[in-house]
A tleap script that builds the chain and sets N, CA, C and O, in Angstrom:
source leaprc.protein.ff14SB
mol = sequence {
  NMET GLU THR ILE LEU THR VAL ILE HIE TYR
  PHE LEU CYS LEU PHE LEU ILE SER VAL ILE
  LEU LEU GLN ALA GLY LYS GLY ALA ASP ILE
  GLY ALA ALA PHE GLY ALA GLY SER SER GLN
  THR LEU PHE GLY PRO ARG GLY ALA THR THR
  PHE LEU ASN LYS LEU THR ALA VAL VAL ALA
  VAL LEU PHE LEU VAL THR SER ILE GLY LEU
  VAL SER LEU SER LYS GLY ARG ARG GLU GLY
  SER VAL LEU LYS LYS PHE PRO SER THR GLU
  ALA ALA PRO ALA GLU LYS LYS ALA PRO PRO
  VAL PRO ALA GLY SER GLU SER LYS VAL PRO
  GLN SER CARG
}
set mol.1.N position { 158.865 83.072 82.085 }
set mol.1.CA position { 160.043 83.562 81.592 }
set mol.1.C position { 160.356 85.103 81.527 }
set mol.1.O position { 161.330 85.657 82.036 }
set mol.2.N position { 159.282 85.723 80.758 }
set mol.2.CA position { 159.352 87.057 80.633 }
set mol.2.C position { 159.433 87.896 81.721 }
set mol.2.O position { 160.219 88.843 81.740 }
set mol.3.N position { 158.524 87.575 82.829 }
set mol.3.CA position { 158.345 88.375 84.045 }
set mol.3.C position { 159.806 88.143 84.821 }
set mol.3.O position { 160.396 89.101 85.321 }
set mol.4.N position { 160.306 86.857 84.874 }
set mol.4.CA position { 161.532 86.850 85.646 }
set mol.4.C position { 162.745 87.721 84.900 }
set mol.4.O position { 163.474 88.402 85.621 }
set mol.5.N position { 162.940 87.704 83.612 }
set mol.5.CA position { 163.904 88.377 82.923 }
set mol.5.C position { 163.451 89.933 82.928 }
set mol.5.O position { 164.281 90.734 82.499 }
set mol.6.N position { 162.208 90.423 83.375 }
set mol.6.CA position { 161.739 91.831 83.324 }
set mol.6.C position { 162.303 92.219 84.827 }
set mol.6.O position { 162.867 93.303 84.971 }
set mol.7.N position { 162.177 91.510 85.706 }
set mol.7.CA position { 162.635 91.914 87.230 }
set mol.7.C position { 163.901 91.605 87.118 }
set mol.7.O position { 164.379 92.186 88.091 }
set mol.8.N position { 164.603 91.178 86.683 }
set mol.8.CA position { 166.133 90.909 86.382 }
set mol.8.C position { 166.556 92.357 86.100 }
set mol.8.O position { 167.165 93.096 86.873 }
set mol.9.N position { 166.114 92.643 84.813 }
set mol.9.CA position { 166.240 93.728 84.242 }
set mol.9.C position { 166.265 94.976 84.995 }
set mol.9.O position { 167.279 95.670 85.065 }
set mol.10.N position { 165.059 95.295 85.610 }
set mol.10.CA position { 164.828 96.294 86.520 }
set mol.10.C position { 165.800 96.489 87.538 }
set mol.10.O position { 166.175 97.614 87.868 }
set mol.11.N position { 166.349 95.131 88.201 }
set mol.11.CA position { 167.124 95.380 89.302 }
set mol.11.C position { 168.527 95.746 88.644 }
set mol.11.O position { 169.167 96.642 89.196 }
set mol.12.N position { 169.029 95.173 87.588 }
set mol.12.CA position { 170.153 95.482 86.935 }
set mol.12.C position { 170.251 97.043 86.563 }
set mol.12.O position { 171.310 97.668 86.614 }
set mol.13.N position { 169.032 97.588 86.187 }
set mol.13.CA position { 169.086 99.001 85.945 }
set mol.13.C position { 169.190 100.011 87.147 }
set mol.13.O position { 169.983 100.951 87.214 }
set mol.14.N position { 168.281 99.665 88.053 }
set mol.14.CA position { 168.880 100.237 89.472 }
set mol.14.C position { 170.219 100.000 90.014 }
set mol.14.O position { 170.899 100.956 90.386 }
set mol.15.N position { 170.621 98.871 90.082 }
set mol.15.CA position { 172.142 98.804 90.130 }
set mol.15.C position { 173.149 99.532 89.370 }
set mol.15.O position { 174.132 100.085 89.864 }
set mol.16.N position { 172.817 99.493 88.038 }
set mol.16.CA position { 173.822 100.383 87.352 }
set mol.16.C position { 173.793 101.861 87.596 }
set mol.16.O position { 174.765 102.616 87.577 }
set mol.17.N position { 172.367 102.208 87.858 }
set mol.17.CA position { 172.442 103.843 88.153 }
set mol.17.C position { 173.263 103.900 89.515 }
set mol.17.O position { 174.045 104.837 89.677 }
set mol.18.N position { 173.151 103.179 90.246 }
set mol.18.CA position { 173.735 103.220 91.746 }
set mol.18.C position { 175.203 103.080 91.288 }
set mol.18.O position { 175.781 104.133 91.556 }
set mol.19.N position { 175.922 102.308 90.778 }
set mol.19.CA position { 177.086 102.158 90.670 }
set mol.19.C position { 177.865 103.363 89.803 }
set mol.19.O position { 179.007 103.720 90.094 }
set mol.20.N position { 177.126 103.916 88.744 }
set mol.20.CA position { 177.609 104.912 88.305 }
set mol.20.C position { 177.517 106.318 89.205 }
set mol.20.O position { 178.406 107.155 89.051 }
set mol.21.N position { 176.723 106.499 89.893 }
set mol.21.CA position { 176.429 107.550 90.871 }
set mol.21.C position { 177.675 107.520 91.966 }
set mol.21.O position { 178.115 108.565 92.445 }
set mol.22.N position { 178.233 106.119 92.335 }
set mol.22.CA position { 179.210 106.121 93.235 }
set mol.22.C position { 180.365 106.478 92.763 }
set mol.22.O position { 181.162 106.992 93.547 }
set mol.23.N position { 180.710 106.303 91.460 }
set mol.23.CA position { 182.197 106.814 91.059 }
set mol.23.C position { 182.560 108.176 91.140 }
set mol.23.O position { 181.710 109.042 90.933 }
set mol.24.N position { 183.843 108.493 91.445 }
set mol.24.CA position { 184.136 109.996 91.420 }
set mol.24.C position { 184.337 110.473 90.179 }
set mol.24.O position { 184.778 109.764 89.275 }
set mol.25.N position { 183.966 111.973 90.005 }
set mol.25.CA position { 183.953 112.572 88.878 }
set mol.25.C position { 185.555 112.887 88.365 }
set mol.25.O position { 186.485 113.182 89.117 }
set mol.26.N position { 185.617 112.758 87.024 }
set mol.26.CA position { 187.100 112.742 86.842 }
set mol.26.C position { 187.594 114.120 86.560 }
set mol.26.O position { 188.778 114.280 86.262 }
set mol.27.N position { 186.682 115.231 86.640 }
set mol.27.CA position { 187.162 116.486 86.150 }
set mol.27.C position { 187.793 117.088 87.581 }
set mol.27.O position { 188.139 118.269 87.596 }
set mol.28.N position { 187.930 116.310 88.714 }
set mol.28.CA position { 188.738 116.674 89.822 }
set mol.28.C position { 190.122 116.888 89.904 }
set mol.28.O position { 190.685 117.629 90.710 }
set mol.29.N position { 190.750 116.063 88.851 }
set mol.29.CA position { 192.051 115.978 88.487 }
set mol.29.C position { 192.764 117.481 87.882 }
set mol.29.O position { 193.846 117.993 88.169 }
set mol.30.N position { 191.760 117.906 87.002 }
set mol.30.CA position { 192.267 119.010 86.508 }
set mol.30.C position { 192.432 120.509 87.498 }
set mol.30.O position { 193.290 121.387 87.401 }
set mol.31.N position { 191.332 120.409 88.401 }
set mol.31.CA position { 191.694 121.590 89.547 }
set mol.31.C position { 192.818 121.272 90.429 }
set mol.31.O position { 192.964 121.961 91.438 }
set mol.32.N position { 193.767 120.158 90.137 }
set mol.32.CA position { 194.765 119.915 91.197 }
set mol.32.C position { 195.960 120.457 90.272 }
set mol.32.O position { 197.053 120.510 90.836 }
set mol.33.N position { 195.915 120.801 89.148 }
set mol.33.CA position { 196.885 121.315 88.503 }
set mol.33.C position { 197.097 122.889 88.631 }
set mol.33.O position { 198.137 123.435 88.261 }
set mol.34.N position { 196.248 123.424 89.069 }
set mol.34.CA position { 196.121 124.942 89.635 }
set mol.34.C position { 196.136 125.246 91.053 }
set mol.34.O position { 195.671 126.258 91.575 }
set mol.35.N position { 196.829 124.083 91.739 }
set mol.35.CA position { 197.243 124.530 92.775 }
set mol.35.C position { 196.150 124.154 94.370 }
set mol.35.O position { 196.240 124.501 95.547 }
set mol.36.N position { 195.157 123.268 93.573 }
set mol.36.CA position { 194.255 122.617 94.583 }
set mol.36.C position { 194.493 121.482 95.367 }
set mol.36.O position { 193.693 121.013 96.176 }
set mol.37.N position { 195.891 120.939 95.049 }
set mol.37.CA position { 196.043 119.678 95.736 }
set mol.37.C position { 197.199 118.989 94.763 }
set mol.37.O position { 197.798 119.540 93.838 }
set mol.38.N position { 197.320 117.815 95.173 }
set mol.38.CA position { 198.348 117.166 94.214 }
set mol.38.C position { 197.391 115.960 93.359 }
set mol.38.O position { 196.394 115.401 93.816 }
set mol.39.N position { 197.870 115.791 92.295 }
set mol.39.CA position { 197.044 115.003 91.405 }
set mol.39.C position { 198.005 114.175 90.701 }
set mol.39.O position { 199.116 114.565 90.343 }
set mol.40.N position { 197.409 112.727 90.474 }
set mol.40.CA position { 198.236 111.598 90.009 }
set mol.40.C position { 198.678 112.204 88.516 }
set mol.40.O position { 199.878 112.435 88.370 }
set mol.41.N position { 197.864 112.448 87.509 }
set mol.41.CA position { 198.230 112.793 86.250 }
set mol.41.C position { 197.429 114.083 85.800 }
set mol.41.O position { 196.453 114.543 86.392 }
set mol.42.N position { 197.945 114.529 84.780 }
set mol.42.CA position { 197.374 115.837 84.269 }
set mol.42.C position { 196.999 115.328 82.775 }
set mol.42.O position { 197.914 114.928 82.056 }
set mol.43.N position { 195.840 115.337 82.363 }
set mol.43.CA position { 195.441 115.031 80.684 }
set mol.43.C position { 196.352 113.587 80.379 }
set mol.43.O position { 196.446 113.220 79.208 }
set mol.44.N position { 196.834 113.004 81.174 }
set mol.44.CA position { 197.480 111.829 80.796 }
set mol.44.C position { 196.891 110.440 81.165 }
set mol.44.O position { 195.773 110.521 81.674 }
set mol.45.N position { 197.292 109.423 81.051 }
set mol.45.CA position { 196.466 108.164 81.370 }
set mol.45.C position { 195.962 108.238 82.774 }
set mol.45.O position { 196.478 108.876 83.692 }
set mol.46.N position { 194.650 107.338 82.829 }
set mol.46.CA position { 194.056 107.350 84.367 }
set mol.46.C position { 194.678 106.299 85.237 }
set mol.46.O position { 194.392 106.191 86.429 }
set mol.47.N position { 195.508 105.552 84.634 }
set mol.47.CA position { 196.029 104.577 85.750 }
set mol.47.C position { 195.330 103.439 85.776 }
set mol.47.O position { 194.589 103.232 84.815 }
set mol.48.N position { 195.390 102.491 86.807 }
set mol.48.CA position { 194.737 101.231 86.730 }
set mol.48.C position { 193.117 101.479 86.784 }
set mol.48.O position { 192.640 102.526 87.220 }
set mol.49.N position { 192.485 100.603 86.387 }
set mol.49.CA position { 191.107 100.840 86.602 }
set mol.49.C position { 190.546 100.275 87.744 }
set mol.49.O position { 190.872 99.167 88.170 }
set mol.50.N position { 189.601 101.098 88.323 }
set mol.50.CA position { 189.129 100.679 89.607 }
set mol.50.C position { 188.406 99.496 89.528 }
set mol.50.O position { 188.185 98.910 88.468 }
set mol.51.N position { 187.973 99.076 90.795 }
set mol.51.CA position { 186.804 97.959 90.895 }
set mol.51.C position { 185.516 98.568 90.439 }
set mol.51.O position { 184.853 97.821 89.719 }
set mol.52.N position { 185.034 99.676 90.670 }
set mol.52.CA position { 183.767 100.297 90.372 }
set mol.52.C position { 183.514 100.405 88.692 }
set mol.52.O position { 182.415 100.243 88.163 }
set mol.53.N position { 184.690 100.694 88.025 }
set mol.53.CA position { 184.656 100.726 86.650 }
set mol.53.C position { 184.438 99.545 86.194 }
set mol.53.O position { 183.503 99.496 85.396 }
set mol.54.N position { 185.074 98.366 86.458 }
set mol.54.CA position { 185.046 97.042 86.189 }
set mol.54.C position { 183.395 96.595 86.269 }
set mol.54.O position { 182.705 96.180 85.338 }
set mol.55.N position { 183.022 96.801 87.594 }
set mol.55.CA position { 181.596 96.574 87.792 }
set mol.55.C position { 180.646 97.065 86.969 }
set mol.55.O position { 179.772 96.319 86.526 }
set mol.56.N position { 180.702 98.558 86.621 }
set mol.56.CA position { 180.186 99.246 85.775 }
set mol.56.C position { 180.213 98.534 84.244 }
set mol.56.O position { 179.184 98.479 83.572 }
set mol.57.N position { 181.019 98.197 83.944 }
set mol.57.CA position { 181.152 97.341 82.532 }
set mol.57.C position { 180.458 96.091 82.448 }
set mol.57.O position { 179.676 95.787 81.548 }
set mol.58.N position { 180.797 95.342 83.477 }
set mol.58.CA position { 179.976 94.076 83.730 }
set mol.58.C position { 178.481 94.313 83.579 }
set mol.58.O position { 177.787 93.865 82.666 }
set mol.59.N position { 178.049 95.121 84.653 }
set mol.59.CA position { 176.417 95.438 84.748 }
set mol.59.C position { 175.923 95.835 83.452 }
set mol.59.O position { 174.833 95.408 83.074 }
set mol.60.N position { 176.677 96.680 82.665 }
set mol.60.CA position { 176.341 97.343 81.645 }
set mol.60.C position { 176.077 96.311 80.489 }
set mol.60.O position { 175.103 96.443 79.748 }
set mol.61.N position { 176.943 95.315 80.363 }
set mol.61.CA position { 177.070 94.118 79.375 }
set mol.61.C position { 175.617 93.388 79.716 }
set mol.61.O position { 174.777 93.203 78.836 }
set mol.62.N position { 175.415 92.974 81.175 }
set mol.62.CA position { 174.290 92.207 81.532 }
set mol.62.C position { 173.155 93.186 81.285 }
set mol.62.O position { 172.197 92.532 80.873 }
set mol.63.N position { 172.920 94.211 81.348 }
set mol.63.CA position { 171.649 95.001 80.888 }
set mol.63.C position { 171.545 94.807 79.610 }
set mol.63.O position { 170.496 94.371 79.135 }
set mol.64.N position { 172.656 95.110 78.824 }
set mol.64.CA position { 172.426 94.775 77.216 }
set mol.64.C position { 171.773 93.730 76.929 }
set mol.64.O position { 170.828 93.677 76.143 }
set mol.65.N position { 172.388 92.551 77.749 }
set mol.65.CA position { 171.810 91.131 77.360 }
set mol.65.C position { 170.595 91.110 77.773 }
set mol.65.O position { 169.853 90.521 76.987 }
set mol.66.N position { 170.018 91.579 78.831 }
set mol.66.CA position { 168.608 91.321 79.275 }
set mol.66.C position { 167.659 92.301 78.284 }
set mol.66.O position { 166.486 92.103 77.965 }
set mol.67.N position { 168.389 93.236 77.961 }
set mol.67.CA position { 167.487 94.206 76.900 }
set mol.67.C position { 167.210 93.271 75.580 }
set mol.67.O position { 166.082 93.175 75.096 }
set mol.68.N position { 168.239 92.660 75.100 }
set mol.68.CA position { 168.238 91.946 74.045 }
set mol.68.C position { 167.133 90.420 74.283 }
set mol.68.O position { 166.245 89.959 73.568 }
set mol.69.N position { 167.559 90.084 75.286 }
set mol.69.CA position { 166.285 88.931 75.754 }
set mol.69.C position { 165.017 89.350 75.694 }
set mol.69.O position { 164.193 88.610 75.157 }
set mol.70.N position { 164.643 90.522 76.190 }
set mol.70.CA position { 163.340 90.727 76.379 }
set mol.70.C position { 162.881 91.233 74.807 }
set mol.70.O position { 161.691 91.118 74.515 }
set mol.71.N position { 163.501 91.597 74.151 }
set mol.71.CA position { 163.095 91.868 72.837 }
set mol.71.C position { 162.797 90.676 72.039 }
set mol.71.O position { 161.748 90.566 71.404 }
set mol.72.N position { 163.742 89.757 72.068 }
set mol.72.CA position { 163.589 88.470 71.226 }
set mol.72.C position { 162.261 87.964 71.907 }
set mol.72.O position { 161.430 87.559 71.094 }
set mol.73.N position { 161.904 87.905 73.183 }
set mol.73.CA position { 160.826 87.320 73.507 }
set mol.73.C position { 159.807 88.008 73.391 }
set mol.73.O position { 158.846 87.238 73.420 }
set mol.74.N position { 159.432 89.197 73.257 }
set mol.74.CA position { 158.375 89.766 72.709 }
set mol.74.C position { 158.253 89.800 71.321 }
set mol.74.O position { 157.154 90.069 70.835 }
set mol.75.N position { 159.358 89.533 70.501 }
set mol.75.CA position { 159.039 89.558 68.898 }
set mol.75.C position { 158.509 88.163 68.570 }
set mol.75.O position { 158.151 87.957 67.410 }
set mol.76.N position { 158.414 87.079 69.573 }
set mol.76.CA position { 157.913 85.653 69.310 }
set mol.76.C position { 156.423 85.692 69.376 }
set mol.76.O position { 155.743 84.874 68.757 }
set mol.77.N position { 155.838 86.757 70.215 }
set mol.77.CA position { 154.181 86.790 70.234 }
set mol.77.C position { 153.649 87.960 69.685 }
set mol.77.O position { 152.646 88.473 70.181 }
set mol.78.N position { 154.237 88.454 68.674 }
set mol.78.CA position { 153.414 89.432 67.807 }
set mol.78.C position { 152.056 89.275 67.435 }
set mol.78.O position { 151.541 88.332 66.833 }
set mol.79.N position { 151.484 90.427 67.914 }
set mol.79.CA position { 150.003 90.115 67.704 }
set mol.79.C position { 149.358 91.218 66.838 }
set mol.79.O position { 148.141 91.275 66.663 }
set mol.80.N position { 150.284 92.136 66.278 }
set mol.80.CA position { 149.581 93.077 65.437 }
set mol.80.C position { 149.573 94.538 66.032 }
set mol.80.O position { 150.287 94.670 67.027 }
set mol.81.N position { 149.002 95.480 65.671 }
set mol.81.CA position { 149.085 96.871 66.161 }
set mol.81.C position { 148.111 96.694 67.289 }
set mol.81.O position { 147.170 95.901 67.308 }
set mol.82.N position { 148.530 97.696 68.400 }
set mol.82.CA position { 147.696 97.687 69.604 }
set mol.82.C position { 146.241 98.514 69.243 }
set mol.82.O position { 145.179 98.427 69.860 }
set mol.83.N position { 146.562 99.389 67.976 }
set mol.83.CA position { 145.489 100.445 67.699 }
set mol.83.C position { 144.417 99.635 66.967 }
set mol.83.O position { 143.256 100.038 67.045 }
set mol.84.N position { 144.725 98.413 66.187 }
set mol.84.CA position { 143.662 97.831 65.766 }
set mol.84.C position { 142.660 96.922 66.741 }
set mol.84.O position { 141.611 96.371 66.408 }
set mol.85.N position { 143.252 96.933 67.945 }
set mol.85.CA position { 142.276 95.994 68.916 }
set mol.85.C position { 141.218 96.721 69.459 }
set mol.85.O position { 140.342 96.135 70.095 }
set mol.86.N position { 141.190 98.082 69.261 }
set mol.86.CA position { 140.077 98.897 70.028 }
set mol.86.C position { 139.261 99.755 68.706 }
set mol.86.O position { 139.862 100.263 67.759 }
set mol.87.N position { 138.057 99.770 68.864 }
set mol.87.CA position { 137.459 100.727 67.817 }
set mol.87.C position { 137.697 102.002 67.924 }
set mol.87.O position { 138.022 102.525 68.989 }
set mol.88.N position { 137.539 102.703 66.690 }
set mol.88.CA position { 137.856 104.223 66.725 }
set mol.88.C position { 136.848 104.836 67.489 }
set mol.88.O position { 135.731 104.345 67.329 }
set mol.89.N position { 136.954 105.955 68.429 }
set mol.89.CA position { 136.110 106.554 69.085 }
set mol.89.C position { 135.696 108.045 68.226 }
set mol.89.O position { 134.710 108.695 68.573 }
set mol.90.N position { 136.231 108.307 67.530 }
set mol.90.CA position { 136.013 109.427 66.371 }
set mol.90.C position { 134.723 109.217 65.527 }
set mol.90.O position { 134.609 108.149 64.926 }
set mol.91.N position { 133.957 109.950 65.456 }
set mol.91.CA position { 132.698 109.935 64.802 }
set mol.91.C position { 132.977 110.545 63.620 }
set mol.91.O position { 133.551 111.634 63.631 }
set mol.92.N position { 132.599 109.907 62.387 }
set mol.92.CA position { 132.706 110.426 61.051 }
set mol.92.C position { 132.148 112.134 61.066 }
set mol.92.O position { 131.166 112.519 61.700 }
set mol.93.N position { 132.792 112.767 60.445 }
set mol.93.CA position { 132.137 113.992 60.476 }
set mol.93.C position { 130.883 113.908 59.536 }
set mol.93.O position { 130.850 113.079 58.627 }
set mol.94.N position { 130.030 114.633 59.732 }
set mol.94.CA position { 128.810 114.703 59.143 }
set mol.94.C position { 128.756 115.865 58.062 }
set mol.94.O position { 129.083 117.017 58.351 }
set mol.95.N position { 128.332 115.496 56.826 }
set mol.95.CA position { 128.597 116.592 55.879 }
set mol.95.C position { 127.175 117.483 56.072 }
set mol.95.O position { 126.048 117.003 56.196 }
set mol.96.N position { 127.449 118.561 56.066 }
set mol.96.CA position { 126.491 119.887 56.100 }
set mol.96.C position { 126.033 120.085 54.704 }
set mol.96.O position { 126.758 120.398 53.760 }
set mol.97.N position { 124.599 119.846 54.664 }
set mol.97.CA position { 123.775 120.079 53.312 }
set mol.97.C position { 123.025 121.355 53.448 }
set mol.97.O position { 122.393 121.680 54.453 }
set mol.98.N position { 123.141 122.042 52.375 }
set mol.98.CA position { 122.275 123.292 52.197 }
set mol.98.C position { 120.713 122.883 52.087 }
set mol.98.O position { 120.337 121.943 51.386 }
set mol.99.N position { 119.906 123.637 52.803 }
set mol.99.CA position { 118.551 123.190 52.677 }
set mol.99.C position { 118.096 123.420 51.244 }
set mol.99.O position { 118.421 124.440 50.636 }
set mol.100.N position { 117.278 122.387 50.665 }
set mol.100.CA position { 116.861 122.534 49.205 }
set mol.100.C position { 116.196 124.061 48.867 }
set mol.100.O position { 115.625 124.781 49.687 }
set mol.101.N position { 116.390 124.306 47.669 }
set mol.101.CA position { 115.582 125.518 47.167 }
set mol.101.C position { 114.397 125.040 46.331 }
set mol.101.O position { 114.428 124.283 45.360 }
set mol.102.N position { 113.419 125.591 46.861 }
set mol.102.CA position { 112.178 125.128 45.954 }
set mol.102.C position { 112.066 125.449 44.479 }
set mol.102.O position { 112.215 126.654 44.272 }
set mol.103.N position { 111.865 124.789 43.487 }
set mol.103.CA position { 111.977 125.010 42.308 }
set mol.103.C position { 110.945 126.217 41.887 }
set mol.103.O position { 109.836 126.383 42.397 }
set mol.104.N position { 111.527 127.023 40.861 }
set mol.104.CA position { 110.883 128.115 40.453 }
set mol.104.C position { 110.596 129.476 41.620 }
set mol.104.O position { 109.838 130.426 41.425 }
set mol.105.N position { 111.288 129.271 42.623 }
set mol.105.CA position { 111.243 130.354 43.512 }
set mol.105.C position { 112.350 131.524 43.203 }
set mol.105.O position { 113.491 131.146 42.940 }
set mol.106.N position { 112.135 132.577 43.218 }
set mol.106.CA position { 112.821 133.703 42.949 }
set mol.106.C position { 113.842 133.991 44.376 }
set mol.106.O position { 113.530 133.505 45.462 }
set mol.107.N position { 114.757 134.618 44.244 }
set mol.107.CA position { 115.735 135.059 45.461 }
set mol.107.C position { 114.991 136.330 45.816 }
set mol.107.O position { 114.737 137.185 44.968 }
set mol.108.N position { 114.621 136.441 47.195 }
set mol.108.CA position { 113.986 137.795 47.624 }
set mol.108.C position { 114.928 138.590 48.088 }
set mol.108.O position { 114.571 139.642 48.617 }
set mol.109.N position { 116.181 138.302 48.006 }
set mol.109.CA position { 117.177 139.360 48.522 }
set mol.109.C position { 117.174 140.576 47.414 }
set mol.109.O position { 117.147 140.310 46.212 }
set mol.110.N position { 117.198 141.651 47.801 }
set mol.110.CA position { 117.414 142.779 47.001 }
set mol.110.C position { 118.550 142.996 46.265 }
set mol.110.O position { 119.493 142.806 47.033 }
set mol.111.N position { 118.978 143.315 45.110 }
set mol.111.CA position { 120.026 143.345 44.665 }
set mol.111.C position { 120.594 145.106 44.520 }
set mol.111.O position { 119.964 146.071 44.085 }
set mol.112.N position { 121.736 145.051 44.963 }
set mol.112.CA position { 122.300 146.659 44.832 }
set mol.112.C position { 122.501 147.188 43.514 }
set mol.112.O position { 122.848 146.396 42.638 }
set mol.113.N position { 122.344 148.355 43.242 }
set mol.113.CA position { 122.349 149.090 41.887 }
set mol.113.C position { 123.819 149.593 41.684 }
set mol.113.O position { 124.122 150.223 40.670 }
savepdb mol mol.pdb
quit
């Protein structure tokens, strides 16, 4: 079930990207106010919703539904952290110990006067 839902989710994702890229930019209407052609409205209502806008909304809702479905499916098979499955590859840092000093030996380093 999860595999089928994942495949549908990927197709919806690609389709949503395609539908969004097919839509015309909304900034073209402002250029028409300065003599670049005729415009339907300037800073006003956009008019009737196009088919691509409705299709975008429907696909976006389906994308969200599949996202929530995938989360609910993965939540049911919670197995803990992935990091706990693999042993740590870091070695514990070794403590560096100074060599033992023999008892009763004096320091042979000359002292400055």
